[in-house]
C-alpha positions, 0 to 999 in steps of 0.5 A: 888387527892390533887386537889379534896380535895382542891375543896372539903374543899374549904370555910370550914376553914379546915386546910390542910398539905402535907407530902412526904416521901422517904424511898429509897436510890436511887437518882432518887426516892429521887429527885422524891419525892422532886419534888412531894412535890414541886408540891403539895406545889404549888398546895396548896399555889395556892388554898389559893387565896393569894400571896406567895413565898418561900425563901431559907436560908442558916443555919450554921452548929451548933457544938454540945456543947460537941465538942465546950467544947473539943476545 
């Protein structure tokens, strides 16, 4: 379906984003949602015709101000 949408809007400057949600408590379904998002994201980025890369960052966990004040 995404490929049909991308073909239909090609050359129109229409901005398109994707969202995949999982409301399941089952690990297999959550993993499947992550996999689906990755595949759709790749399709969307590949369709742009521009080189792309994804880089993961480790973001340190922030301690809420209230907890810092109590230290």
